[in-house]
N, C-alpha and C positions, 0 to 999 in steps of 0.2 A: 104636525108636531114632531112626528118621528124623523121627518127630513131635517128639521131644525136641530134635533138632538145629534143626528149624524154629522151635520155641519160643524157643530160645536166640538164634537169629539175629534173630527179630522183636523180642525184648526188647532186644537190644543195639542194633539200628538205631533203635528208638524212643528209647532213652536218649541215644544220640549226637545225634539230631535235637533233643532237648530241652536239651542242654548249652549253657551261655551263656558259658563261659570255657575257655581252653586248659588251665587247671589241672583243671577238671572232666573234660575229655576224657582227660587223662593218667590220672586215677583210673579212668575207664571202661575204658581200654585194659588196665590191670592187672587190673581186675575180670573182664573178658570174654576177654582173650587172654593173660593172664599165666600163669606156670608152674603156679599152683594153680587156675586157672580150669577150669570144667567142660568147655568145648568143646575146648581143647587136650588134656585128659586123655582125651576120647573118641577123638581121633586116635591117641594113644599106645597105647590099648587095643584098637585095631581087630584086631590079630593074635589076640586072644583070642576073636573071634567065629567062628561057623561059616564055612567057605569061601564059601558062597553069599552071605553078607551082607557080607563084608569089602569088596568093591569098591564096593557101593552106599553103605554107611555111610561108608566112607573118602572117597568122592567128595563126598557131601553135606556132611560135616563140613569138608572142605577148602574147598569153595565158600563155606560159611558164614563160615569164618575169614577168607578173602580178602575177602568182602563187607564184613564188619565193619571190617577194616583199611582198606579203601578209603573206607568211610563216615567213619571217624575222621580219615583224612588230609585228606579234602575239607573236613570241618568245621573241622579245625585251621587250614587255610589261610584259610578264611572268617573265623573268629574272630580269628586273629592279625592279619589286616589291619585289622579294626575296632579291636582293642586298640591297635595302633600308631598309628592315626589319633587315637584318644582321648588317647594319651600325648603325641603331638606337640602337640595343642591345649593340654593341661595344662602342658606344659613350655615353651610358647612364651614367648620373652623379647621384651618390647616395648622396643626400643633407644631409643625416643623418650622414655621415662620418665626422670626424674632419678635419679641414682645414690643408693643408700642403703648406704654402706659400713658393715660391722659394726664396732662399737667395739672398739678394740684397747687392752689394758692399762688402767691407771688412774693416778690421781694419786699421786706419790711422797709419802711421809709428810711430808717437809719442806714440799712445796708445799701439802699439805692443811692442815698446822698454820699455815703462813703465811697462807693465805686465811681460815682461821677467825679468826685474830687480827685481820686487817684488817676482817673483817665485824663483829667485836665493837666495834672502835673507831669504825667508821663509824656503828654504832648509837648510840654515845655522842656523836656530833657532830664527830668528828675527820675531817680529810681525809687521804688517802694520797698521799704524794709520794715521788719517788725522786731519787737524786743520783748523781754520777759516782763510779766505783770508783777512778779515778786522781785523787788529791787533791794539793793543795799543802800544804806544811808550815804555812802560815798558817791554813788552815781546819781542818786535822787537829789542830794543836797550839796555835799561838799564840793564835788567836781564842777557843780554849776554855780559856784561862788555864793552860796547861801551862807550867811554868817551863822555862828553857833547859836546865837540867840534869835534867829529869824522866827517870826510867828508861825510859819508853815510847818516848822518842826514840832510844834506843840502836839501832844497826844490828842487834843481835841480837834485837830485839823488833819491828822494822819492816822491811818490804820497800821499800827505796829504789830509785828508778829512775834509770838512767843518763841524763845530759842528752841531749836530742834536738835535732838541727839544725833540725827542723821547727817547734819551739816557740821563740818569741822570749824574750829575757831570760835571766837566770840563776836563775829560780825553781826551787827544788828540789821534785821531785815524788816521790810514793810511792803504794803501794797502801793505801787507807784502812784504818786499824786499827779503826774503828768507824763507825757511820752518823751519829754526832754532828755532823760538819761541816755537815750539812744544817740544824742549828739556826740557825747564823749565816747560811747561804745563804738560808734561807726568810725570816728577818727582814729581810734586805737587800732582798727583793723584795715583801714583803707588810706592810701596816700592821697593827698590833694591832687587835682580838684575833686571835691565831694559835693554832690547835689542829690539830696534824699528827702523823701517825706515819710513820716512814721505814723500810720494810723493805728489806733488801738484803744482798749479800755483802760480807764484810770479810775482812781477811787479816792473819795474824800467824805468825811462825816457830815454831809449836808443833805437836807431833804425839805423842799418846799416847791412852790409852783415853778421856779426857775432853776432848781438844783436837785440832783439825786445822788445817792451815795456812790453809785457807779454810773459813769457816763463815758463818752468817747471823744477823743481828740485826734487831731492831725498835726504833728510837729513837722516843721520844715527847716532844712539847713543847706546853705550853699557856701562853701569855702573855696577860695581860689585867690589868685593874685589880682589886686586892684578892684575888688568887689566893693561897691559903694551903696549908700542909701538910695541912690537913684535906681540901681538895679532892683533893690527890694520893692520900691514903688512900682516899677514897670511890671514885675512878676505878679504882684498882688492886684494891680489894676486889671491885668489880663484874666486872673482868676475870678475876680469879682464880676467882670462882665460875662464870663462864661457861665457863672452860677446864676446871676440875677438879671442879666440882660445887657445887650450891647451898648445901651445908652447910659449905663451906670458910671459914676465917677467915685473916686475915693479921696480921702484926706488923711493926713498924718498929724497926730496930736502928741506932744511930749508926754512921756510917762516914765515909770521906773520898773525895771525887772532886774533881779540880781545877776542874771546871766547875759544881759545885753547892755551895751553902752555906745552910743545913745540908744534909748528905748522909745518906741512910739506905739500908740494905739492906732488901729486902722478903722476908719468909719467908711461906710459905703452910702452913697446917696439913696434916699428912701425910694423904693420902687412903687410904693402905694400913692404917694403924692408927687412923684417926679422930682423930689429934692426941694420942693417949694415950701414944705411945712404946712400947706393948706390943701384940702380936698377941693374938688370942683364946686362943691356946694358952698365953699368959703369957710367951712369948719376946720378947726385945727386937726391935723393928721393924728389919729390915735396910735399909729405905729411908731412914728419918730418923735412924738410928743411936740410937734410943731417946729422941730429943729431942722428938718430936712436931711438928717444924717442918722445912721444906725451903726453902732459899734459892732464889729464882727470878729476882731482878733487883736492879739498883742504881738509885737515884733521889735526888732532892733538889730544893731550890729553886734556880732558876737563879742562878748567882753574878753579882753586879752587874758584875763585870769582863767577863763574856760579853756582857751587854746593851750595855755601853759599846763593845765591840769592833765592834758592828754599825755604829756611826758615824752613826746617824740620831736626830734629836730625838724621834721617836715612841717610841723605846725607852730613853728616859731612865730610869735605875734609880729615880729619885725619883717617877716617874709610874706605871710598870708593873712588874709582877713575875710570876713564874710558876714552873712546875716542869718538870723533864725526867726521863726514865727510859730505861733500855735493857735489853732482855732478849734472851737467846740463843734462837733458834728451835729449835736442836738440843736444848738443855736442856729446853725445854718438851715437845718430842716424846719425849725419853727418859723423862721423868716420866709423861707421858700414856699411853705405850704400854709402859712397863715394860722399856725397853732398858737394858743395863748397859755397853755399849761404843759410844761415839759413832761409831767407824769403821764399824760395821755399816750406817750410813745411807748410806755412800758405796761400799760394796763391790758393790752391784748384785746381790746374791744374790736371785734370783727367789723362792726358797723363803721367804725372810723377807718380801719385799715383797708376795707374794701373800696373806700372812696378813692384810694390812690393806687389800687391794684393795676 
C-alpha cells in the first residue's frame, strides 16, 4: 500500500511540474486530489486496514496529499504570474496611436438615394449645386412664369414667412415649394452652356401616406444651343436605367407646368411586372395598377418666359434653349425599396432602417 502511495505521489508531482497553464493544473488537482481520485479514497478506506497498518498508511497518504497540494499551489502561483504578464503585454494600449472609432450606423435611405442620383448626373456631365431653402416670391413663382392667380401661391399650399426686421425692404419670403428657383439663380450667375442638378429640401402643407410637409427634390436644368426634347429623353432614359435597372424603358406624356413648354410627365416601365401590367401569377400588378408604367417625374423644355426673366442677353430665347425636370427623392426611394407609406422614411424606426443598412 505504501508503494502505491509513493507511485501516486511521484506521478502527481511529475505531472504538476510539466503543466504549462493554470487550466491544466486545475485538471490535475481534480485528477489527483478530487473526490473520485485514488489517493483521497485511500485515506477514506484506512479504517478498513488492519490496526497495525492504519497509522503508517494513513500518515503516508496524508503526507502525499499535502505534498501534491503544495506542489500545485506553488506551480499555480508561478504560472499565474507569467500568464498575467503575457496578458498585460497583449492588452497594452498605445495611447500615442491615432484613434480608430468603430463605424456607427449607416446612411439613411433618402441620403443614399440622393447621393446615387447625384453620382448618376455627375457621370452625365452635370454639376451639383444647392440653393437657399428660404426663398422670395420672385424666384419661387414670378421668375418661373407662375401667374399671379396660380393655385400654388395660395397660403394653403405654401408656407409664407412673417416679415423680419433684420431683412430690408418689403420682399415677401417663403419656404421654397420646389428646388426650381435655382434655375434662374444659376443662369443669373453662369453663362451658357449650363447643366446642373439641384438636390434639396422643399416644403408644402401636405401630410398623408404619399405626402409630407417637408420632402426632397432634385431639379435638373440643361441650357445650350439646339437642345431638344430628344436630349431630355436620352438623359432621363439613362437615369431611369441607372436607378431601376438596365432593362427599363420610359415614355413621355403631355402635361402642363408653368415653367416649361412643351411639358411632359415621365413614366418608367414597371420593374415589378417587367412593364406587362401582370405578375407571373397572372394577377394585376399592384405597383403599376396594371398599366405597366410608373410616373417618376415632371419635365419639359424651358419656357421662353423663364429665360427672359433671367435678364441677361446670354439667355436670349432666340439664341439658346434647354430642358428642365424635377423628381421627388422620396418617390424614387419608395419605388426602389418597395415602401408603401412615405411617412416610414421619417419615423426613424430602426427595425426598418437596419434592413437597408
